[in-house]
PDB file of N, CA, C and O in Angstrom:
ATOM      1  N   MET A   1       4.880 -25.864   0.826  1.00  0.00           N
ATOM      2  CA  MET A   1       4.595 -26.882   1.798  1.00  0.00           C
ATOM      3  C   MET A   1       4.162 -28.149   1.068  1.00  0.00           C
ATOM      4  O   MET A   1       3.617 -28.094  -0.034  1.00  0.00           O
ATOM      5  N   THR A   2       4.411 -29.268   1.693  1.00  0.00           N
ATOM      6  CA  THR A   2       4.037 -30.538   1.079  1.00  0.00           C
ATOM      7  C   THR A   2       2.625 -30.902   1.457  1.00  0.00           C
ATOM      8  O   THR A   2       2.005 -30.254   2.300  1.00  0.00           O
ATOM      9  N   GLU A   3       2.120 -31.946   0.826  1.00  0.00           N
ATOM     10  CA  GLU A   3       0.730 -32.360   1.041  1.00  0.00           C
ATOM     11  C   GLU A   3       0.518 -32.945   2.435  1.00  0.00           C
ATOM     12  O   GLU A   3      -0.557 -32.778   3.010  1.00  0.00           O
ATOM     13  N   ASP A   4       1.526 -33.630   2.994  1.00  0.00           N
ATOM     14  CA  ASP A   4       1.332 -34.291   4.286  1.00  0.00           C
ATOM     15  C   ASP A   4       1.501 -33.346   5.472  1.00  0.00           C
ATOM     16  O   ASP A   4       1.119 -33.699   6.588  1.00  0.00           O
ATOM     17  N   GLN A   5       2.065 -32.149   5.261  1.00  0.00           N
ATOM     18  CA  GLN A   5       2.229 -31.196   6.347  1.00  0.00           C
ATOM     19  C   GLN A   5       1.076 -30.194   6.323  1.00  0.00           C
ATOM     20  O   GLN A   5       0.742 -29.656   5.268  1.00  0.00           O
ATOM     21  N   PRO A   6       0.466 -29.942   7.486  1.00  0.00           N
ATOM     22  CA  PRO A   6      -0.598 -28.933   7.505  1.00  0.00           C
ATOM     23  C   PRO A   6      -0.005 -27.542   7.336  1.00  0.00           C
ATOM     24  O   PRO A   6       1.089 -27.256   7.823  1.00  0.00           O
ATOM     25  N   GLU A   7      -0.732 -26.692   6.650  1.00  0.00           N
ATOM     26  CA  GLU A   7      -0.254 -25.322   6.438  1.00  0.00           C
ATOM     27  C   GLU A   7      -0.423 -24.536   7.730  1.00  0.00           C
ATOM     28  O   GLU A   7      -1.452 -24.631   8.399  1.00  0.00           O
ATOM     29  N   ASP A   8       0.588 -23.768   8.069  1.00  0.00           N
ATOM     30  CA  ASP A   8       0.561 -22.981   9.296  1.00  0.00           C
ATOM     31  C   ASP A   8      -0.414 -21.809   9.140  1.00  0.00           C
ATOM     32  O   ASP A   8      -0.275 -21.018   8.207  1.00  0.00           O
ATOM     33  N   PRO A   9      -1.400 -21.685  10.039  1.00  0.00           N
ATOM     34  CA  PRO A   9      -2.361 -20.580   9.900  1.00  0.00           C
ATOM     35  C   PRO A   9      -1.719 -19.206  10.089  1.00  0.00           C
ATOM     36  O   PRO A   9      -2.210 -18.216   9.546  1.00  0.00           O
ATOM     37  N   ILE A  10      -0.630 -19.134  10.849  1.00  0.00           N
ATOM     38  CA  ILE A  10       0.057 -17.867  11.033  1.00  0.00           C
ATOM     39  C   ILE A  10       0.705 -17.424   9.724  1.00  0.00           C
ATOM     40  O   ILE A  10       0.606 -16.260   9.336  1.00  0.00           O
ATOM     41  N   LEU A  11       1.363 -18.352   9.054  1.00  0.00           N
ATOM     42  CA  LEU A  11       1.989 -18.015   7.774  1.00  0.00           C
ATOM     43  C   LEU A  11       0.945 -17.669   6.723  1.00  0.00           C
ATOM     44  O   LEU A  11       1.155 -16.766   5.913  1.00  0.00           O
ATOM     45  N   ARG A  12      -0.176 -18.377   6.731  1.00  0.00           N
ATOM     46  CA  ARG A  12      -1.252 -18.077   5.790  1.00  0.00           C
ATOM     47  C   ARG A  12      -1.816 -16.683   6.059  1.00  0.00           C
ATOM     48  O   ARG A  12      -2.089 -15.929   5.125  1.00  0.00           O
ATOM     49  N   SER A  13      -1.989 -16.345   7.329  1.00  0.00           N
ATOM     50  CA  SER A  13      -2.477 -15.019   7.704  1.00  0.00           C
ATOM     51  C   SER A  13      -1.473 -13.939   7.316  1.00  0.00           C
ATOM     52  O   SER A  13      -1.859 -12.874   6.835  1.00  0.00           O
ATOM     53  N   ARG A  14      -0.199 -14.208   7.522  1.00  0.00           N
ATOM     54  CA  ARG A  14       0.841 -13.246   7.169  1.00  0.00           C
ATOM     55  C   ARG A  14       0.881 -13.006   5.666  1.00  0.00           C
ATOM     56  O   ARG A  14       1.071 -11.873   5.224  1.00  0.00           O
ATOM     57  N   GLU A  15       0.707 -14.052   4.886  1.00  0.00           N
ATOM     58  CA  GLU A  15       0.683 -13.892   3.431  1.00  0.00           C
ATOM     59  C   GLU A  15      -0.538 -13.093   2.982  1.00  0.00           C
ATOM     60  O   GLU A  15      -0.454 -12.307   2.039  1.00  0.00           O
ATOM     61  N   ARG A  16      -1.666 -13.292   3.651  1.00  0.00           N
ATOM     62  CA  ARG A  16      -2.863 -12.515   3.324  1.00  0.00           C
ATOM     63  C   ARG A  16      -2.643 -11.042   3.644  1.00  0.00           C
ATOM     64  O   ARG A  16      -3.048 -10.177   2.867  1.00  0.00           O
ATOM     65  N   VAL A  17      -2.007 -10.743   4.775  1.00  0.00           N
ATOM     66  CA  VAL A  17      -1.700  -9.355   5.140  1.00  0.00           C
ATOM     67  C   VAL A  17      -0.723  -8.759   4.134  1.00  0.00           C
ATOM     68  O   VAL A  17      -0.881  -7.609   3.724  1.00  0.00           O
ATOM     69  N   ARG A  18       0.286  -9.532   3.735  1.00  0.00           N
ATOM     70  CA  ARG A  18       1.257  -9.044   2.763  1.00  0.00           C
ATOM     71  C   ARG A  18       0.579  -8.773   1.417  1.00  0.00           C
ATOM     72  O   ARG A  18       0.889  -7.780   0.758  1.00  0.00           O
ATOM     73  N   TRP A  19      -0.347  -9.651   1.004  1.00  0.00           N
ATOM     74  CA  TRP A  19      -1.055  -9.451  -0.263  1.00  0.00           C
ATOM     75  C   TRP A  19      -1.912  -8.184  -0.200  1.00  0.00           C
ATOM     76  O   TRP A  19      -1.930  -7.397  -1.146  1.00  0.00           O
ATOM     77  N   LEU A  20      -2.622  -7.990   0.917  1.00  0.00           N
ATOM     78  CA  LEU A  20      -3.439  -6.783   1.066  1.00  0.00           C
ATOM     79  C   LEU A  20      -2.576  -5.529   1.134  1.00  0.00           C
ATOM     80  O   LEU A  20      -2.954  -4.483   0.605  1.00  0.00           O
ATOM     81  N   ALA A  21      -1.422  -5.629   1.781  1.00  0.00           N
ATOM     82  CA  ALA A  21      -0.518  -4.482   1.849  1.00  0.00           C
ATOM     83  C   ALA A  21      -0.006  -4.113   0.459  1.00  0.00           C
ATOM     84  O   ALA A  21       0.076  -2.932   0.122  1.00  0.00           O
ATOM     85  N   ASN A  22       0.335  -5.105  -0.337  1.00  0.00           N
ATOM     86  CA  ASN A  22       0.788  -4.827  -1.704  1.00  0.00           C
ATOM     87  C   ASN A  22      -0.334  -4.218  -2.539  1.00  0.00           C
ATOM     88  O   ASN A  22      -0.093  -3.307  -3.331  1.00  0.00           O
ATOM     89  N   LEU A  23      -1.546  -4.710  -2.367  1.00  0.00           N
ATOM     90  CA  LEU A  23      -2.694  -4.133  -3.064  1.00  0.00           C
ATOM     91  C   LEU A  23      -2.914  -2.687  -2.635  1.00  0.00           C
ATOM     92  O   LEU A  23      -3.179  -1.820  -3.468  1.00  0.00           O
ATOM     93  N   GLY A  24      -2.802  -2.428  -1.333  1.00  0.00           N
ATOM     94  CA  GLY A  24      -2.946  -1.068  -0.822  1.00  0.00           C
ATOM     95  C   GLY A  24      -1.875  -0.137  -1.345  1.00  0.00           C
ATOM     96  O   GLY A  24      -2.149   1.025  -1.644  1.00  0.00           O
ATOM     97  N   LYS A  25      -0.642  -0.646  -1.460  1.00  0.00           N
ATOM     98  CA  LYS A  25       0.436   0.180  -2.019  1.00  0.00           C
ATOM     99  C   LYS A  25       0.159   0.535  -3.470  1.00  0.00           C
ATOM    100  O   LYS A  25       0.358   1.676  -3.887  1.00  0.00           O
ATOM    101  N   ARG A  26      -0.305  -0.454  -4.245  1.00  0.00           N
ATOM    102  CA  ARG A  26      -0.620  -0.167  -5.646  1.00  0.00           C
ATOM    103  C   ARG A  26      -1.736   0.856  -5.760  1.00  0.00           C
ATOM    104  O   ARG A  26      -1.660   1.772  -6.578  1.00  0.00           O
ATOM    105  N   CYS A  27      -2.775   0.706  -4.942  1.00  0.00           N
ATOM    106  CA  CYS A  27      -3.891   1.663  -4.993  1.00  0.00           C
ATOM    107  C   CYS A  27      -3.451   3.052  -4.522  1.00  0.00           C
ATOM    108  O   CYS A  27      -3.800   4.059  -5.138  1.00  0.00           O
ATOM    109  N   GLY A  28      -2.686   3.102  -3.432  1.00  0.00           N
ATOM    110  CA  GLY A  28      -2.229   4.384  -2.900  1.00  0.00           C
ATOM    111  C   GLY A  28      -1.330   5.129  -3.865  1.00  0.00           C
ATOM    112  O   GLY A  28      -1.519   6.322  -4.105  1.00  0.00           O
ATOM    113  N   TYR A  29      -0.343   4.420  -4.425  1.00  0.00           N
ATOM    114  CA  TYR A  29       0.536   5.069  -5.393  1.00  0.00           C
ATOM    115  C   TYR A  29      -0.217   5.411  -6.670  1.00  0.00           C
ATOM    116  O   TYR A  29       0.103   6.396  -7.336  1.00  0.00           O
ATOM    117  N   GLY A  30      -1.213   4.606  -7.014  1.00  0.00           N
ATOM    118  CA  GLY A  30      -2.057   4.925  -8.169  1.00  0.00           C
ATOM    119  C   GLY A  30      -2.842   6.206  -7.950  1.00  0.00           C
ATOM    120  O   GLY A  30      -2.998   7.010  -8.869  1.00  0.00           O
ATOM    121  N   CYS A  31      -3.339   6.397  -6.731  1.00  0.00           N
ATOM    122  CA  CYS A  31      -4.035   7.651  -6.411  1.00  0.00           C
ATOM    123  C   CYS A  31      -3.084   8.844  -6.509  1.00  0.00           C
ATOM    124  O   CYS A  31      -3.470   9.904  -7.003  1.00  0.00           O
ATOM    125  N   PHE A  32      -1.846   8.678  -6.043  1.00  0.00           N
ATOM    126  CA  PHE A  32      -0.876   9.762  -6.152  1.00  0.00           C
ATOM    127  C   PHE A  32      -0.559  10.063  -7.614  1.00  0.00           C
ATOM    128  O   PHE A  32      -0.428  11.225  -8.000  1.00  0.00           O
ATOM    129  N   GLY A  33      -0.438   9.018  -8.420  1.00  0.00           N
ATOM    130  CA  GLY A  33      -0.204   9.223  -9.840  1.00  0.00           C
ATOM    131  C   GLY A  33      -1.382   9.921 -10.508  1.00  0.00           C
ATOM    132  O   GLY A  33      -1.202  10.805 -11.346  1.00  0.00           O
ATOM    133  N   GLY A  34      -2.592   9.511 -10.124  1.00  0.00           N
ATOM    134  CA  GLY A  34      -3.786  10.168 -10.660  1.00  0.00           C
ATOM    135  C   GLY A  34      -3.870  11.623 -10.239  1.00  0.00           C
ATOM    136  O   GLY A  34      -4.291  12.480 -11.017  1.00  0.00           O
ATOM    137  N   ALA A  35      -3.468  11.902  -9.005  1.00  0.00           N
ATOM    138  CA  ALA A  35      -3.466  13.290  -8.535  1.00  0.00           C
ATOM    139  C   ALA A  35      -2.450  14.121  -9.308  1.00  0.00           C
ATOM    140  O   ALA A  35      -2.706  15.285  -9.616  1.00  0.00           O
ATOM    141  N   LEU A  36      -1.311  13.535  -9.620  1.00  0.00           N
ATOM    142  CA  LEU A  36      -0.308  14.246 -10.403  1.00  0.00           C
ATOM    143  C   LEU A  36      -0.829  14.558 -11.808  1.00  0.00           C
ATOM    144  O   LEU A  36      -0.657  15.667 -12.315  1.00  0.00           O
ATOM    145  N   VAL A  37      -1.461  13.573 -12.421  1.00  0.00           N
ATOM    146  CA  VAL A  37      -2.028  13.790 -13.759  1.00  0.00           C
ATOM    147  C   VAL A  37      -3.120  14.856 -13.705  1.00  0.00           C
ATOM    148  O   VAL A  37      -3.168  15.742 -14.559  1.00  0.00           O
ATOM    149  N   ALA A  38      -3.989  14.773 -12.712  1.00  0.00           N
ATOM    150  CA  ALA A  38      -5.062  15.767 -12.579  1.00  0.00           C
ATOM    151  C   ALA A  38      -4.488  17.162 -12.351  1.00  0.00           C
ATOM    152  O   ALA A  38      -5.001  18.141 -12.893  1.00  0.00           O
ATOM    153  N   PHE A  39      -3.428  17.256 -11.553  1.00  0.00           N
ATOM    154  CA  PHE A  39      -2.809  18.552 -11.295  1.00  0.00           C
ATOM    155  C   PHE A  39      -2.211  19.151 -12.573  1.00  0.00           C
ATOM    156  O   PHE A  39      -2.409  20.331 -12.862  1.00  0.00           O
ATOM    157  N   VAL A  40      -1.487  18.339 -13.327  1.00  0.00           N
ATOM    158  CA  VAL A  40      -0.858  18.829 -14.557  1.00  0.00           C
ATOM    159  C   VAL A  40      -1.921  19.241 -15.572  1.00  0.00           C
ATOM    160  O   VAL A  40      -1.805  20.287 -16.211  1.00  0.00           O
ATOM    161  N   LEU A  41      -2.957  18.412 -15.716  1.00  0.00           N
ATOM    162  CA  LEU A  41      -4.040  18.782 -16.630  1.00  0.00           C
ATOM    163  C   LEU A  41      -4.720  20.072 -16.187  1.00  0.00           C
ATOM    164  O   LEU A  41      -5.031  20.929 -17.014  1.00  0.00           O
ATOM    165  N   ASN A  42      -4.946  20.208 -14.916  1.00  0.00           N
ATOM    166  CA  ASN A  42      -5.571  21.417 -14.380  1.00  0.00           C
ATOM    167  C   ASN A  42      -4.689  22.640 -14.650  1.00  0.00           C
ATOM    168  O   ASN A  42      -5.191  23.717 -14.969  1.00  0.00           O
ATOM    169  N   TYR A  43      -3.398  22.466 -14.523  1.00  0.00           N
ATOM    170  CA  TYR A  43      -2.471  23.580 -14.755  1.00  0.00           C
ATOM    171  C   TYR A  43      -2.507  24.039 -16.210  1.00  0.00           C
ATOM    172  O   TYR A  43      -2.544  25.238 -16.485  1.00  0.00           O
ATOM    173  N   TYR A  44      -2.497  23.091 -17.135  1.00  0.00           N
ATOM    174  CA  TYR A  44      -2.406  23.452 -18.547  1.00  0.00           C
ATOM    175  C   TYR A  44      -3.730  23.862 -19.170  1.00  0.00           C
ATOM    176  O   TYR A  44      -3.737  24.620 -20.140  1.00  0.00           O
ATOM    177  N   ILE A  45      -4.847  23.383 -18.642  1.00  0.00           N
ATOM    178  CA  ILE A  45      -6.129  23.753 -19.257  1.00  0.00           C
ATOM    179  C   ILE A  45      -6.899  24.766 -18.409  1.00  0.00           C
ATOM    180  O   ILE A  45      -8.065  25.052 -18.682  1.00  0.00           O
ATOM    181  N   ASN A  46      -6.241  25.307 -17.380  1.00  0.00           N
ATOM    182  CA  ASN A  46      -6.901  26.262 -16.489  1.00  0.00           C
ATOM    183  C   ASN A  46      -8.248  25.724 -16.019  1.00  0.00           C
ATOM    184  O   ASN A  46      -9.301  26.315 -16.256  1.00  0.00           O
ATOM    185  N   GLY A  47      -8.175  24.597 -15.354  1.00  0.00           N
ATOM    186  CA  GLY A  47      -9.366  23.863 -14.939  1.00  0.00           C
ATOM    187  C   GLY A  47     -10.186  24.568 -13.887  1.00  0.00           C
ATOM    188  O   GLY A  47      -9.876  25.675 -13.447  1.00  0.00           O
ATOM    189  N   SER A  48     -11.225  23.896 -13.509  1.00  0.00           N
ATOM    190  CA  SER A  48     -12.202  24.448 -12.584  1.00  0.00           C
ATOM    191  C   SER A  48     -11.916  23.988 -11.148  1.00  0.00           C
ATOM    192  O   SER A  48     -10.930  23.307 -10.863  1.00  0.00           O
ATOM    193  N   ALA A  49     -12.812  24.388 -10.281  1.00  0.00           N
ATOM    194  CA  ALA A  49     -12.707  23.978  -8.877  1.00  0.00           C
ATOM    195  C   ALA A  49     -12.933  22.474  -8.741  1.00  0.00           C
ATOM    196  O   ALA A  49     -12.435  21.852  -7.803  1.00  0.00           O
ATOM    197  N   LEU A  50     -13.676  21.898  -9.666  1.00  0.00           N
ATOM    198  CA  LEU A  50     -13.916  20.456  -9.627  1.00  0.00           C
ATOM    199  C   LEU A  50     -12.614  19.686  -9.818  1.00  0.00           C
ATOM    200  O   LEU A  50     -12.370  18.707  -9.112  1.00  0.00           O
ATOM    201  N   SER A  51     -11.788  20.103 -10.746  1.00  0.00           N
ATOM    202  CA  SER A  51     -10.527  19.395 -10.976  1.00  0.00           C
ATOM    203  C   SER A  51      -9.570  19.569  -9.795  1.00  0.00           C
ATOM    204  O   SER A  51      -8.789  18.668  -9.491  1.00  0.00           O
ATOM    205  N   ILE A  52      -9.629  20.709  -9.139  1.00  0.00           N
ATOM    206  CA  ILE A  52      -8.829  20.908  -7.927  1.00  0.00           C
ATOM    207  C   ILE A  52      -9.333  19.992  -6.819  1.00  0.00           C
ATOM    208  O   ILE A  52      -8.541  19.406  -6.082  1.00  0.00           O
ATOM    209  N   SER A  53     -10.639  19.872  -6.706  1.00  0.00           N
ATOM    210  CA  SER A  53     -11.215  18.988  -5.695  1.00  0.00           C
ATOM    211  C   SER A  53     -10.858  17.533  -5.961  1.00  0.00           C
ATOM    212  O   SER A  53     -10.609  16.775  -5.023  1.00  0.00           O
ATOM    213  N   ILE A  54     -10.830  17.135  -7.227  1.00  0.00           N
ATOM    214  CA  ILE A  54     -10.442  15.766  -7.571  1.00  0.00           C
ATOM    215  C   ILE A  54      -8.991  15.517  -7.191  1.00  0.00           C
ATOM    216  O   ILE A  54      -8.657  14.452  -6.670  1.00  0.00           O
ATOM    217  N   THR A  55      -8.128  16.492  -7.448  1.00  0.00           N
ATOM    218  CA  THR A  55      -6.718  16.356  -7.090  1.00  0.00           C
ATOM    219  C   THR A  55      -6.550  16.189  -5.586  1.00  0.00           C
ATOM    220  O   THR A  55      -5.824  15.306  -5.131  1.00  0.00           O
ATOM    221  N   VAL A  56      -7.217  17.030  -4.825  1.00  0.00           N
ATOM    222  CA  VAL A  56      -7.113  16.953  -3.363  1.00  0.00           C
ATOM    223  C   VAL A  56      -7.700  15.649  -2.848  1.00  0.00           C
ATOM    224  O   VAL A  56      -7.134  15.031  -1.946  1.00  0.00           O
ATOM    225  N   ALA A  57      -8.821  15.225  -3.405  1.00  0.00           N
ATOM    226  CA  ALA A  57      -9.447  13.971  -2.976  1.00  0.00           C
ATOM    227  C   ALA A  57      -8.539  12.780  -3.264  1.00  0.00           C
ATOM    228  O   ALA A  57      -8.441  11.864  -2.448  1.00  0.00           O
ATOM    229  N   LEU A  58      -7.876  12.787  -4.418  1.00  0.00           N
ATOM    230  CA  LEU A  58      -6.953  11.699  -4.735  1.00  0.00           C
ATOM    231  C   LEU A  58      -5.747  11.686  -3.795  1.00  0.00           C
ATOM    232  O   LEU A  58      -5.279  10.618  -3.401  1.00  0.00           O
ATOM    233  N   LEU A  59      -5.244  12.871  -3.434  1.00  0.00           N
ATOM    234  CA  LEU A  59      -4.125  12.935  -2.494  1.00  0.00           C
ATOM    235  C   LEU A  59      -4.525  12.423  -1.111  1.00  0.00           C
ATOM    236  O   LEU A  59      -3.769  11.686  -0.478  1.00  0.00           O
ATOM    237  N   ILE A  60      -5.693  12.806  -0.651  1.00  0.00           N
ATOM    238  CA  ILE A  60      -6.159  12.353   0.669  1.00  0.00           C
ATOM    239  C   ILE A  60      -6.418  10.854   0.659  1.00  0.00           C
ATOM    240  O   ILE A  60      -6.010  10.141   1.576  1.00  0.00           O
ATOM    241  N   THR A  61      -7.095  10.377  -0.379  1.00  0.00           N
ATOM    242  CA  THR A  61      -7.390   8.950  -0.477  1.00  0.00           C
ATOM    243  C   THR A  61      -6.102   8.134  -0.565  1.00  0.00           C
ATOM    244  O   THR A  61      -5.965   7.105   0.098  1.00  0.00           O
ATOM    245  N   GLY A  62      -5.172   8.590  -1.376  1.00  0.00           N
ATOM    246  CA  GLY A  62      -3.897   7.890  -1.486  1.00  0.00           C
ATOM    247  C   GLY A  62      -3.161   7.829  -0.168  1.00  0.00           C
ATOM    248  O   GLY A  62      -2.569   6.802   0.166  1.00  0.00           O
ATOM    249  N   SER A  63      -3.189   8.912   0.583  1.00  0.00           N
ATOM    250  CA  SER A  63      -2.518   8.937   1.891  1.00  0.00           C
ATOM    251  C   SER A  63      -3.186   7.989   2.872  1.00  0.00           C
ATOM    252  O   SER A  63      -2.507   7.276   3.611  1.00  0.00           O
ATOM    253  N   LEU A  64      -4.503   7.979   2.882  1.00  0.00           N
ATOM    254  CA  LEU A  64      -5.229   7.111   3.814  1.00  0.00           C
ATOM    255  C   LEU A  64      -5.056   5.636   3.487  1.00  0.00           C
ATOM    256  O   LEU A  64      -5.092   4.795   4.386  1.00  0.00           O
ATOM    257  N   ILE A  65      -4.870   5.315   2.227  1.00  0.00           N
ATOM    258  CA  ILE A  65      -4.672   3.918   1.835  1.00  0.00           C
ATOM    259  C   ILE A  65      -3.215   3.514   1.980  1.00  0.00           C
ATOM    260  O   ILE A  65      -2.916   2.413   2.442  1.00  0.00           O
ATOM    261  N   LEU A  66      -2.314   4.395   1.591  1.00  0.00           N
ATOM    262  CA  LEU A  66      -0.901   4.040   1.517  1.00  0.00           C
ATOM    263  C   LEU A  66      -0.240   3.917   2.888  1.00  0.00           C
ATOM    264  O   LEU A  66       0.586   3.027   3.090  1.00  0.00           O
ATOM    265  N   ALA A  67      -0.580   4.775   3.817  1.00  0.00           N
ATOM    266  CA  ALA A  67       0.093   4.751   5.129  1.00  0.00           C
ATOM    267  C   ALA A  67      -0.067   3.398   5.846  1.00  0.00           C
ATOM    268  O   ALA A  67       0.939   2.814   6.247  1.00  0.00           O
ATOM    269  N   PRO A  68      -1.289   2.882   6.019  1.00  0.00           N
ATOM    270  CA  PRO A  68      -1.396   1.570   6.673  1.00  0.00           C
ATOM    271  C   PRO A  68      -0.802   0.437   5.844  1.00  0.00           C
ATOM    272  O   PRO A  68      -0.284  -0.531   6.402  1.00  0.00           O
ATOM    273  N   ALA A  69      -0.873   0.548   4.513  1.00  0.00           N
ATOM    274  CA  ALA A  69      -0.318  -0.506   3.670  1.00  0.00           C
ATOM    275  C   ALA A  69       1.190  -0.615   3.857  1.00  0.00           C
ATOM    276  O   ALA A  69       1.729  -1.720   3.917  1.00  0.00           O
ATOM    277  N   ILE A  70       1.869   0.511   3.948  1.00  0.00           N
ATOM    278  CA  ILE A  70       3.317   0.486   4.170  1.00  0.00           C
ATOM    279  C   ILE A  70       3.635  -0.105   5.540  1.00  0.00           C
ATOM    280  O   ILE A  70       4.549  -0.920   5.669  1.00  0.00           O
ATOM    281  N   ILE A  71       2.895   0.297   6.545  1.00  0.00           N
ATOM    282  CA  ILE A  71       3.144  -0.193   7.906  1.00  0.00           C
ATOM    283  C   ILE A  71       2.927  -1.694   7.996  1.00  0.00           C
ATOM    284  O   ILE A  71       3.752  -2.406   8.569  1.00  0.00           O
ATOM    285  N   PHE A  72       1.820  -2.183   7.433  1.00  0.00           N
ATOM    286  CA  PHE A  72       1.545  -3.622   7.492  1.00  0.00           C
ATOM    287  C   PHE A  72       2.527  -4.420   6.645  1.00  0.00           C
ATOM    288  O   PHE A  72       2.867  -5.550   6.995  1.00  0.00           O
ATOM    289  N   GLY A  73       2.989  -3.848   5.534  1.00  0.00           N
ATOM    290  CA  GLY A  73       4.007  -4.522   4.735  1.00  0.00           C
ATOM    291  C   GLY A  73       5.315  -4.679   5.507  1.00  0.00           C
ATOM    292  O   GLY A  73       5.930  -5.745   5.490  1.00  0.00           O
ATOM    293  N   TYR A  74       5.732  -3.616   6.178  1.00  0.00           N
ATOM    294  CA  TYR A  74       6.929  -3.703   7.004  1.00  0.00           C
ATOM    295  C   TYR A  74       6.735  -4.683   8.161  1.00  0.00           C
ATOM    296  O   TYR A  74       7.671  -5.396   8.524  1.00  0.00           O
ATOM    297  N   ALA A  75       5.555  -4.729   8.735  1.00  0.00           N
ATOM    298  CA  ALA A  75       5.287  -5.649   9.844  1.00  0.00           C
ATOM    299  C   ALA A  75       5.387  -7.098   9.389  1.00  0.00           C
ATOM    300  O   ALA A  75       5.942  -7.934  10.103  1.00  0.00           O
ATOM    301  N   ALA A  76       4.859  -7.403   8.217  1.00  0.00           N
ATOM    302  CA  ALA A  76       4.940  -8.774   7.704  1.00  0.00           C
ATOM    303  C   ALA A  76       6.390  -9.153   7.421  1.00  0.00           C
ATOM    304  O   ALA A  76       6.803 -10.273   7.722  1.00  0.00           O
ATOM    305  N   ASN A  77       7.160  -8.243   6.852  1.00  0.00           N
ATOM    306  CA  ASN A  77       8.575  -8.522   6.593  1.00  0.00           C
ATOM    307  C   ASN A  77       9.356  -8.682   7.891  1.00  0.00           C
ATOM    308  O   ASN A  77      10.233  -9.540   7.988  1.00  0.00           O
ATOM    309  N   ALA A  78       9.040  -7.860   8.886  1.00  0.00           N
ATOM    310  CA  ALA A  78       9.726  -7.975  10.184  1.00  0.00           C
ATOM    311  C   ALA A  78       9.393  -9.300  10.861  1.00  0.00           C
ATOM    312  O   ALA A  78      10.256  -9.897  11.504  1.00  0.00           O
ATOM    313  N   ALA A  79       8.164  -9.764  10.725  1.00  0.00           N
ATOM    314  CA  ALA A  79       7.788 -11.051  11.302  1.00  0.00           C
ATOM    315  C   ALA A  79       8.546 -12.187  10.624  1.00  0.00           C
ATOM    316  O   ALA A  79       8.956 -13.139  11.289  1.00  0.00           O
ATOM    317  N   ASP A  80       8.735 -12.099   9.316  1.00  0.00           N
ATOM    318  CA  ASP A  80       9.532 -13.110   8.615  1.00  0.00           C
ATOM    319  C   ASP A  80      10.973 -13.098   9.098  1.00  0.00           C
ATOM    320  O   ASP A  80      11.566 -14.154   9.321  1.00  0.00           O
ATOM    321  N   ARG A  81      11.538 -11.903   9.261  1.00  0.00           N
ATOM    322  CA  ARG A  81      12.908 -11.801   9.750  1.00  0.00           C
ATOM    323  C   ARG A  81      13.027 -12.366  11.168  1.00  0.00           C
ATOM    324  O   ARG A  81      14.021 -13.010  11.504  1.00  0.00           O
ATOM    325  N   GLU A  82      12.033 -12.127  11.974  1.00  0.00           N
ATOM    326  CA  GLU A  82      12.038 -12.640  13.347  1.00  0.00           C
ATOM    327  C   GLU A  82      11.971 -14.176  13.337  1.00  0.00           C
ATOM    328  O   GLU A  82      12.663 -14.827  14.120  1.00  0.00           O
ATOM    329  N   ASP A  83      11.156 -14.746  12.470  1.00  0.00           N
ATOM    330  CA  ASP A  83      11.057 -16.204  12.384  1.00  0.00           C
ATOM    331  C   ASP A  83      12.361 -16.830  11.926  1.00  0.00           C
ATOM    332  O   ASP A  83      12.705 -17.934  12.350  1.00  0.00           O
ATOM    333  N   GLN A  84      13.096 -16.130  11.059  1.00  0.00           N
ATOM    334  CA  GLN A  84      14.357 -16.660  10.553  1.00  0.00           C
ATOM    335  C   GLN A  84      15.513 -16.419  11.512  1.00  0.00           C
ATOM    336  O   GLN A  84      16.611 -16.929  11.288  1.00  0.00           O
ATOM    337  N   GLY A  85      15.290 -15.653  12.575  1.00  0.00           N
ATOM    338  CA  GLY A  85      16.335 -15.380  13.552  1.00  0.00           C
ATOM    339  C   GLY A  85      17.312 -14.321  13.111  1.00  0.00           C
ATOM    340  O   GLY A  85      18.422 -14.240  13.638  1.00  0.00           O
ATOM    341  N   LEU A  86      16.915 -13.504  12.147  1.00  0.00           N
ATOM    342  CA  LEU A  86      17.784 -12.436  11.659  1.00  0.00           C
ATOM    343  C   LEU A  86      17.684 -11.224  12.586  1.00  0.00           C
ATOM    344  O   LEU A  86      16.719 -11.107  13.340  1.00  0.00           O
ATOM    345  N   PRO A  87      18.668 -10.321  12.540  1.00  0.00           N
ATOM    346  CA  PRO A  87      18.596  -9.120  13.390  1.00  0.00           C
ATOM    347  C   PRO A  87      17.402  -8.247  13.029  1.00  0.00           C
ATOM    348  O   PRO A  87      16.887  -8.296  11.912  1.00  0.00           O
ATOM    349  N   HIS A  88      16.982  -7.462  13.986  1.00  0.00           N
ATOM    350  CA  HIS A  88      15.785  -6.639  13.812  1.00  0.00           C
ATOM    351  C   HIS A  88      15.977  -5.502  12.825  1.00  0.00           C
ATOM    352  O   HIS A  88      15.037  -5.137  12.120  1.00  0.00           O
ATOM    353  N   GLY A  89      17.150  -4.947  12.761  1.00  0.00           N
ATOM    354  CA  GLY A  89      17.421  -3.866  11.822  1.00  0.00           C
ATOM    355  C   GLY A  89      17.128  -2.494  12.386  1.00  0.00           C
ATOM    356  O   GLY A  89      17.116  -1.516  11.638  1.00  0.00           O
ATOM    357  N   HIS A  90      16.892  -2.391  13.678  1.00  0.00           N
ATOM    358  CA  HIS A  90      16.713  -1.069  14.289  1.00  0.00           C
ATOM    359  C   HIS A  90      17.493  -0.962  15.556  1.00  0.00           C
ATOM    360  O   HIS A  90      17.465   0.079  16.212  1.00  0.00           O
TER     361      HIS A  90
END
């Protein structure tokens, strides 16, 4: 946007949602990756109940973070498509 045009608050809000959704995706997939590493380590070193609990906690946390992040990311992209007059895709 140029200096003489005011920034649209809707677009600014949409970009903030998209940024948070991307952050949530990184955190969620990171939790899944951490759970995979914890599972493999637990398998090879015959770990304890604590390592199993860490694996399960990472899977649950990743799911709780990732699900809304994916939904909000798709919503922001759909809003952009709607503004451009493109087909909905469903």
